N, C-alpha and C positions, 0 to 999 in steps of 0.2 A: 397752809396746805393740809390742815387737819379739820375734819368734820366729825362731830359727835352727835348722836341721836338717841334719845331715850324712849323706848317703847313703854309707854305708861311711866313707870318710875323704876323700881328695882325688881328684878326677877330673882328671888331667892329659890334656889333649886336644891332641895335636900337630896342626899344620896339615897335615902329610904325614909319611910315614915318615922322610924325611930332615931335617925341620925340628924343632927342639926345641919342647917345650910352652911357649907364651907366657902361659898362664894356669892358675891353680888355681881350682877351683870347689868350694864347700862348700854343702851343703843341711843346715840345722840347725833345731832347734826351740828356741825361747826360753821360759823360765818365769820370771815375775816372782817375786823373792825378797824377803822383808822384810829391810831393812837401814837402820840409822839414817843420816840424811843427814849430810854433813860441811859445817859452816858455811862458806859462801863457795865451795863447789865449783862451783856452777852460776852463778857470777858472769858478767856479760856480757863481761868481759875474757877469759874462757876460751871462752865459747860463741858470742859475737857477737850475742846477743839477751838481752833481759830474761826471766828465768825466771818461771814461774807463782808466785804468792805462797805456795802450799803444794803439796806433792806434785810438785815440779818434778824432783827427783833420784830416779831409779829404778835398780834393779839387777836384772839378768837373768842367769840361768845359761843356757848353750846346750848342747844335747844332740844327739848324733848320732842318726840315724834309720836304720832298715833298710827296704828296699822290695823288692817282688817284681820280679825282673828281667824277667819277661814283660810287665808292663804299668806298672811304676813305682809301683803303689799302696803307700802306707806301711803296714807291718805292725807296726812298733815305733817310736813317736815319742819314745822316751826310752831309747835303748840305752846311751849312756855320756856323762858330762859331759865336754865338750871345750873349752869356752870360757866367757867371761863378758863382759858388756857393762854399763857404767855410763853412764847417760844423764841428760840434762837436757832438759826440755820447756818451751816458752814460747808465749805467745799470738801470733797474727798478726792482721791486720785482718779475717780471715774466721773465724767461730766453728768451722767444720769443719776448719780447717787449723791445725797446730801446728808451731812450730820444733822441731828435733830435733838434738841434738849428742850424740855418744857416743864413749867410749873403749873399745876392745875388746882383750882378750887372748885369742888363739887359739893354743893350744899354746905355743910358744916366742916367738911374735911379738906385738907390740903395735902398735896404730895407732889413729887417730881418724877421725871422719866428721862431716860437717855436711850437713843436709838438712831434710826435713819429713815430717810425717804428715798424712794426709787421711782423715777419717771419711767412709765411702762411703754408709752407710745407717744408719737408726736402727730398733731393734726388728725386726731381720731377721737370720736367717730366722725368729726368733720374739721375743717380747717379752723385753727385758732384754739383748739381744745387739746389737752393732754392729760390722760389719767395717770395718777400717782398712787402708790401705796406707801404707807408709813407705819412704823411700829416703835413703841417705847416700852422698855422694861421699867416698871414702876418701883419706886422706893420712897422712903421717908413717910410711909403711911402710919397713921396712929393705930394703936391697939384697938381692936383685936386683929387687924389685918397684918399679914406677913409679907405681902407682895402683890403684884398684879401685872397686867399687860394691857396696853392700849394699842389698837390697830385701826387704821383708816383706809377707806376707799375714797379717794379724792379726785375731784374734777377741777383742774386748773385752767383758767381762761384769761383773756386779755383784760377782763374786769378785775381790778386789784382788790376791791372791797365790796362788801355786801353779798347778798345771796343770789343776785341775778347774774347769769353768765353772759358772756359776749363771745360767740353768738348766743342768743337767748334760748331758753327751753330746757336747760339742765339745772340740776341742784348743785349749788356751789356752797361751801367749798367741799366739805367732807361728810361722809356718814362714818361714824366711829363706833367701835365697841370697846368698852372698858370692863375688864374683869378684875375684881378685887378678891383676894383669897385670904381666908382665916386659917389659923393652925387648927388641926384636929384636937378637940379637947383631950387632955391627958397626955399630950405629946409636947 
């Protein structure tokens, strides 16, 4: 249920010309890939919640995207494979909400996240589709990072794997934003 998409590579945005960049921002597309689950990987001791009885463990590749500089419209949603995410999902007290735990490898760095996904609508914008939003609070980041946030805008369809939707014509699975934060120097 997660899609990550990187516009170019990293966008380092300094607070001012004299301040160092305190965050890195990635916009990526995720594609769910078939991969056999590992026994016990989604255990509650790792994730903090009980996993779904089946299909709890999922694997996603992340791809950089290219956009038009004049308006930000994505023109290539699968430019290069840049990351991967291994996830566990589990039920909550609300059918539309799921627990979400993930471990991410982005280039040379690895980290994890805990959060949730929420199904927003059913059979929208047409039958067989349902948009979902997910978020993870990131931890376990290497220095100099102190934390981060991953959010997704996801389109879930009857097609379980790959980037093609059923019905066709939409980008599956997610477009995601990853923000990684550094501590301000001297603090």
